[in-house]
C-alpha positions in Angstrom: 113.4 117.5 102.0 110.1 116.1 103.3 108.6 115.2 100.0 108.0 116.4 96.5 105.1 117.0 94.2 106.4 118.1 90.8 104.2 118.6 87.7 105.4 119.1 84.2 103.6 121.1 81.5 104.2 122.1 77.9 107.6 120.5 77.4 109.1 122.0 74.3 109.7 118.6 72.5 110.1 120.2 69.1 113.5 121.4 70.3 114.7 117.8 70.3 114.6 117.5 66.5 115.0 121.2 65.4 116.4 124.4 67.0 116.1 128.0 66.0 119.1 130.0 64.7 121.6 130.6 67.6 119.8 128.1 69.8 120.9 124.8 71.3 119.1 121.5 72.0 118.5 120.4 75.6 121.6 120.6 77.7 121.8 116.9 78.6 122.9 116.0 75.1 126.0 118.3 75.3 126.7 117.3 78.9 126.9 113.6 77.8 129.3 114.3 75.0 131.5 116.3 77.5 131.2 114.0 80.5 131.2 110.4 79.3 134.4 108.5 79.1 135.6 107.1 75.7 134.5 103.6 76.9 131.1 104.8 77.9 130.6 106.6 74.5 131.5 103.4 72.7 129.0 101.5 74.9 126.2 104.0 73.9 127.3 104.2 70.3 128.2 107.9 70.5 130.7 109.4 67.9 132.0 112.9 67.4 129.3 115.5 68.2 129.9 117.4 65.0 128.2 114.4 63.1 124.8 114.7 64.7 121.9 116.5 63.0 119.8 116.9 66.1 122.5 119.2 67.6 123.1 120.9 64.3 126.7 119.5 64.3 127.7 122.2 66.7 129.6 121.9 70.0 131.3 124.4 72.3 134.9 125.5 72.7 137.3 123.6 75.0 136.4 125.9 77.9 132.7 125.4 77.4 133.2 121.6 77.1 135.0 121.7 80.5 132.0 123.4 82.1 129.7 120.9 80.5 131.8 118.1 81.9 131.4 119.5 85.4 127.6 119.9 84.8 127.4 116.3 83.7 128.9 115.3 87.0 126.4 117.4 88.9 123.5 115.7 87.1 124.9 112.3 87.9 125.5 113.2 91.5 121.9 114.6 91.8 120.5 111.4 90.3 122.5 109.3 92.8 121.5 111.5 95.8 117.8 111.4 94.9 118.0 107.6 94.6 118.0 106.7 90.9 119.5 103.2 90.4 122.6 102.8 88.3 120.9 100.6 85.7 118.1 103.2 85.4 120.7 105.9 84.7 122.4 103.7 82.1 119.1 103.0 80.4 118.2 106.7 80.4 121.5 107.7 78.7 121.1 104.8 76.2 117.7 106.1 75.1 119.1 109.7 74.8 122.1 108.4 72.7 119.6 106.4 70.6 117.6 109.5 70.0 120.7 111.3 68.7 121.6 108.4 66.4 118.0 108.2 65.1 118.2 111.8 63.9 120.8 110.8 61.3 118.7 108.1 59.7 117.6 109.0 56.2 115.5 107.2 53.5 115.7 106.4 49.8 113.6 104.4 47.3 114.2 100.7 46.8 115.0 100.3 43.2 113.6 96.8 42.8 110.0 97.3 44.0 109.5 101.0 44.4 109.2 100.9 48.2 111.3 102.9 50.7 114.3 101.8 52.7 116.8 103.3 55.1 119.5 104.8 53.0 122.8 102.9 52.7 124.7 105.9 54.1 122.7 105.8 57.3 122.7 102.0 58.0 125.3 102.6 60.7 123.1 105.2 62.4 120.2 102.8 62.3 122.3 100.2 64.0 123.6 102.6 66.6 120.1 103.7 67.4 118.5 100.2 67.2 121.2 98.6 69.4 119.8 100.8 72.2 116.2 101.4 71.2 115.6 98.2 69.2 112.6 99.6 67.4 113.9 100.9 64.2 114.4 97.8 62.0 110.8 98.2 61.0 110.8 102.0 60.7 110.5 101.9 56.9 107.1 100.2 57.2 105.8 103.2 59.0 104.7 105.1 56.0 103.4 102.9 53.1 104.9 104.1 49.8 102.5 104.2 46.8 103.7 105.7 43.5 100.1 106.7 42.8 99.5 108.7 46.0 102.8 110.4 46.8 106.0 111.3 45.2 109.2 109.7 46.4 110.4 112.9 48.0 107.0 113.2 49.8 107.2 109.7 51.1 110.8 110.2 52.3 109.6 113.4 54.0 106.8 111.4 55.7 109.3 108.8 56.9 111.5 111.6 58.3 108.5 113.1 60.1 107.8 109.7 61.6 111.4 109.3 62.7 111.3 112.8 64.4 108.0 111.9 66.1 109.6 108.8 67.6 112.6 110.8 68.8 110.3 113.4 70.4 108.0 110.8 72.1 111.0 108.9 73.4 112.5 112.1 74.9 109.2 113.2 76.3 108.6 109.9 78.0 112.0 109.9 79.6 111.4 113.4 80.9 108.0 112.5 82.3 109.5 109.4 83.9 112.2 111.4 85.7 109.6 113.8 87.1 107.5 110.8 88.4 110.5 109.1 89.8 111.6 112.2 91.8 108.1 112.4 93.3 108.2 108.7 94.3 111.8 108.8 95.7 111.5 112.0 97.7 108.0 111.4 99.0 108.7 107.7 99.9 107.7 107.9 103.6 104.9 110.5 103.2 101.4 109.3 104.1 99.5 109.1 100.7 96.3 110.4 102.5 98.1 113.7 103.4 98.0 116.1 100.5 101.4 117.7 100.0 101.5 121.5 99.5 102.6 122.3 96.1 104.7 125.0 94.5 104.5 124.9 90.7 107.0 126.9 88.7 106.4 127.3 85.0 109.2 128.7 82.9 107.4 129.5 79.7 108.9 131.0 76.6 107.8 134.6 76.1 105.7 136.0 73.3 107.4 135.3 70.0 107.4 137.3 66.8 110.3 136.4 64.5 111.1 137.0 60.8 109.4 133.6 60.1 106.8 132.3 62.5 105.6 128.7 62.3 103.3 126.3 64.1 105.6 126.3 67.2 105.3 130.1 67.5 101.4 129.8 67.3 101.4 127.3 70.2 103.8 129.5 72.3 101.7 132.7 71.6 98.5 130.8 72.5 100.0 130.0 75.9 101.0 133.6 76.4 97.5 134.7 75.4 96.0 132.4 78.1 98.5 133.6 80.7 97.8 137.2 79.9 94.0 136.6 80.2 94.7 135.0 83.6 96.8 138.0 84.7 94.0 140.4 83.6 91.4 138.4 85.4 93.2 138.6 88.7 94.7 142.1 88.5 91.7 143.9 87.0 88.5 142.0 87.0 88.6 140.4 90.5 90.3 143.4 92.1 87.8 145.9 90.8 84.9 143.6 91.5 86.0 143.5 95.2 86.0 147.3 95.4 82.5 147.6 93.9 81.2 145.0 96.3 82.6 147.0 99.2 80.9 150.1 97.7 84.2 152.0 97.7 84.4 155.2 95.5 86.3 153.8 92.5 86.8 155.0 88.9 87.0 151.8 86.8 90.4 151.2 85.1 90.0 149.8 81.6 92.4 147.3 80.3 93.1 145.5 77.0 90.8 142.4 77.3 92.2 139.6 75.0 89.2 137.3 75.2 88.2 137.8 71.5 91.7 136.6 70.5 91.3 133.4 72.6 87.9 132.9 71.0 89.4 133.2 67.6 92.0 130.5 68.5 90.0 128.2 70.8 86.3 128.4 70.0 84.6 125.1 69.0 83.8 124.1 66.4 85.0 127.1 64.3 88.1 128.4 66.1 91.4 128.3 64.3 92.7 125.2 66.2 89.4 123.3 65.7 89.7 124.0 61.9 93.3 122.9 62.0 92.2 119.6 63.6 89.5 119.2 61.1 91.9 119.7 58.2 94.5 117.4 59.8 91.9 114.6 59.7 91.5 114.8 55.9 94.3 112.8 54.1 93.8 115.0 51.0 94.0 118.3 52.9 97.0 120.6 52.4 98.3 123.7 54.1 96.7 125.7 51.3 93.2 124.2 51.9 93.7 125.0 55.6 94.6 128.6 54.9 91.6 128.9 52.5 89.4 127.6 55.2 90.7 130.2 57.7 90.3 133.0 55.1 86.6 132.1 54.5 85.8 131.4 58.2 87.4 134.6 59.7 86.5 137.1 57.0 85.8 140.4 58.8 87.3 139.2 62.1 89.3 142.2 63.6 92.0 139.9 64.9 92.7 137.9 61.7 94.2 139.0 58.4 94.7 136.9 55.3 98.2 136.5 54.0 99.6 138.8 51.5 102.1 138.1 48.7 103.3 134.7 47.6 104.0 133.2 51.0 101.2 130.9 52.2 100.2 132.3 55.6 98.0 134.5 57.7 98.3 137.1 60.5 96.8 137.3 63.9 96.6 140.5 65.9 97.7 139.3 69.3 97.5 141.3 72.6 101.2 142.0 72.1 100.9 143.0 68.4 100.5 141.5 64.9 102.3 138.3 64.1 102.5 136.9 60.6 102.5 133.1 60.5 103.9 131.0 57.6 101.4 128.1 57.2 103.9 125.7 55.5 104.1 122.5 57.6 101.2 123.3 59.9 99.2 120.2 59.0 102.2 117.8 59.1 103.4 119.2 62.5 99.9 119.0 63.9 99.4 115.4 62.8 102.7 114.5 64.5 102.2 111.0 63.3 103.7 108.2 65.4 103.3 105.0 63.5 100.9 102.5 65.1 103.4 99.6 65.1 106.1 101.6 66.9 104.6 101.4 70.4 104.8 97.6 70.2 108.4 97.7 69.2 109.2 100.0 72.1 107.5 97.7 74.5 109.6 94.8 73.3 112.8 96.8 73.5 116.0 95.2 75.0 116.3 98.4 77.1 114.2 97.7 80.2 113.4 101.4 80.9 112.1 102.0 77.3 109.8 99.0 77.7 108.4 100.3 81.0 107.9 103.8 79.5 105.6 102.5 76.8 103.7 99.8 78.8 102.2 102.2 81.3 102.0 106.0 81.6 102.9 107.6 84.9 99.6 109.2 85.7 100.5 111.3 88.7 102.7 113.9 87.1 101.3 113.6 83.5 97.7 114.9 83.7 97.9 115.5 79.9 98.8 111.9 79.2 96.5 110.4 81.8 93.4 111.9 80.0 94.5 112.2 76.4 96.7 109.5 75.0 99.2 111.8 73.3 102.1 110.2 71.6 100.4 106.8 71.0 99.7 106.0 67.4 98.4 109.0 65.5 97.5 112.0 67.6 96.8 115.6 67.0 99.7 117.6 68.6 97.9 120.8 69.3 95.0 118.9 71.1 97.6 117.5 73.5 99.3 120.9 73.9 96.0 122.8 74.5 94.9 120.1 76.9 98.1 120.4 78.9 97.6 124.2 78.9 94.0 123.8 80.1 95.2 121.6 83.0 97.7 124.2 83.9 95.2 127.0 83.8 92.8 125.0 86.0 95.6 124.7 88.6 96.4 128.4 88.4 92.8 129.6 88.7 92.4 127.5 91.9 95.7 128.9 93.4 96.7 132.2 95.0 99.0 133.7 92.4 101.9 136.0 92.7 103.3 137.4 89.4 106.8 138.1 88.3 106.8 139.8 84.9 110.0 139.5 83.0 111.0 142.3 80.6 113.3 141.7 77.7 115.8 144.6 77.7 116.6 144.3 73.9 115.8 142.3 70.8 119.4 141.2 70.1 119.8 139.1 73.3 122.8 141.2 74.2 123.9 141.7 77.8 124.1 145.2 79.4 122.0 146.8 76.6 118.6 148.5 77.5 116.5 149.6 74.5 113.9 151.9 76.1 111.4 151.5 73.2 111.5 147.7 73.4 110.9 148.0 77.2 108.1 150.5 76.9 106.3 148.4 74.3 106.3 145.4 76.7 105.1 147.5 79.6 102.2 148.6 77.4 101.1 145.3 76.0 101.6 143.4 79.3 99.2 145.8 81.0 101.8 146.9 83.5 101.1 150.6 83.2 97.5 149.9 84.2 98.7 147.5 86.9 100.9 150.3 88.4 97.8 152.5 88.4 95.6 150.0 90.2 98.3 149.3 92.7 98.8 153.0 93.3 95.2 154.1 93.6 93.7 150.8 94.9 93.8 148.8 98.1 96.5 146.3 97.7 96.6 145.3 101.4 93.3 143.9 102.7 93.6 142.6 106.3 90.9 140.5 107.8 88.8 142.2 110.6 90.6 140.1 113.2 94.0 141.2 111.9 92.9 144.8 111.9 91.4 144.7 115.4 94.5 143.1 116.8 96.8 145.8 115.4 
């Protein structure tokens, strides 16, 4: 390996604190439970995996655990080979163990003065997390409790959101640090003036339409809208423009242009995400005021439909079909509040790596963090997400793309089952039928004059 230049985009951090039905958290958590010795688990404060909320209390069978143990060894060997120091690996696992313990911390009202405190039942979890992360003894001061402004349950919920934000930020920083460190270690002797060639691979979640669709699904579907627009631009617009420029006889192939949907979502100042940011900035705003704002702003828009029935929500007619979104939790998730005092606590942590992660941000592999300070104090989550997406799109538009379109064979995630209707629907909305036509009728191989003359 001569060197490396890895970039990371759109890390699905929400998975750290919550997983969908039938889904797991990131693999490393399970590998640690399976691969660490009893002494190491004790050192990191890890108990039985069934106790942890962030992994839904679920663990695999004995056979699966054996495989995970092997995978854990592979991860450790890879870290050793690339050149991660032993202490760095210990710190990394200490932070991950701290994240898991943090998920079990809950809150309750203090009887004497009406403020909030960490519940008696979760004092042990606070200690297990704080021994490693050393930032949580002040967590209860994150969200000031006022009996006039919020109910007790609302304040407990705000503290829980703050706790989850800390867990996501800690995990995200560790992930970004690993990517940066790999770049440094593998490209150690490469001349910094020589620009390395780069292959970027993005494994993005496909278009999502579940029984209940939330803020996360909107972000995922926005990314898919952007990628579909990029695909259309290259396959249809640029291709056919080249034929017209060469004055070739050509019958224009029409395609489903999803630009109006992107405008609905991204336009400023009146796109859906701009309105979400605006509402997130108002302390008194609620998910209902946000939905009311959408209904009045997009009245008559062909790609937007107000919610029906009692569930607070709205529908968007995406390129891949209509998706009904449940608006509950949109504002809270978008605010993704990280208490202002927490960064200082991280910096003063007894875990050296954690202190490093919050003192400086590795700029090279984190274009999102270099330009927008996501994760520090209070930030707007979708702004960071869309910024990361824009940086990705800039890179893609300047590259020479090759496309691999993946088709889901069935909706049940079953092996060996092909549902022809599900497949056909995807071929249609991905524009693959038109792509086949342009490949069949068009001029997919275009040699230079020199190449042609030589042949």
